N, C-alpha and C positions, 0 to 999 in steps of 0.2 A: 670968731674970727677964723678959726681952724675949719668950721663947717663952711664958711663962706668960699674960703679957698679951694675945698674939696668939691663944692659946687660948681665953682668956675671950671675946675679940672674937668668935671664929668661933663660939662656943656662942651667943652671944647673938644673932647673925645667923641661925644654924639655927632657934633657938627662935621668932624673929619673924617668918620669911618665910611659913611654911606657913600660919599663920592670920592673916595682917596684914589682910586684908579678908574681910568675912562674904559669901559667896556665895549667893545664893538659888538654888533649883532652874532655874528660868527667869528670866533678867533681861532686859526689855526695854531698848532703848537709854536710857541715864540719864546724868546730869552725874556728873563726877568729885567736883565740890566739893557739888552737891545732887541728889537723886534723889526722887521721889515718884511712884512708877507702881503702876498696879493690873492684873494680867492674869490670863487663866484658867489654871488647872494642865491642865486637860483640853483635849486636842486634837481630839475628835471630838464637838463640840456642836451638829451639825446639828439635832437633833429633841429636845434636852435640855431637859425642865421643870426649873425651878429648885426648886419646892416653896413652901410657905407659911412656913418657919421658916428661921432664920439662925443659924448659930453661928459664933464667932470665937474663936481662940487665938493668943497674940502670944508673940514671945521678944524680947527687947531686948538690945543689945549696947552697951558703953561702951569706946571706944577699942580695940575689938577684942580686948580683953583680958578683959573679964568679960561673960559672956552668961548671961540669966537667963530663964527660961519653957520653955513646951512649947507648941509650934505644930504638934503633930500632927494629923492629921485627927481622929483619935479625940478628942482633947481638944476641938476645935472642936465635933464631933457632942455631946459630953457637955455642953459650954457652952450650945449651943442646943437641948438636950433633942430630939436628932434621933435617931430610930430608922432611918431610911433616908437616905442622903446621894446626892443626884441630881447634883450640880456643885460644883466646888470653884475658888475663886479665890484670888488672894494679893495682898497689899498689901505694897510694901517703900518703906522711906523711909531715906535716908542723908544725913547733914549732916557734911560734910568728914571722914568716916570716923571721926568721934567719936561721933557718936549714931547707931545703926542700929536699925531695928525692921521685924519681919518677921511680918506676921499671916496667918493661914490662914483662909479665909473660907469655910464649907460652908453648902450649901443643900440643903434637904430637906424631909422630913415628919416 
């Protein structure tokens, strides 16, 4: 019985370690308790024109157990009716790891 309980505990630890915290592609320094950051996804923005339209797409994560939404660049472009994407930013909000929101922001025409 003791081995069975230890096995169940091990399975629970393995199941929660891999996705305990949502990790954005690029996260600027933020707080462990609270973070609200915006940053570019592009690294070569020397002469980038943002365009006249903006499209956004978001995902929402609750307790890092349930995640909803589509935050792809394609979804952001469709939501903003963009035919050409010139630049992409993102916004990331984390409150105690309980509430996490990741938004892709696409700029273009």
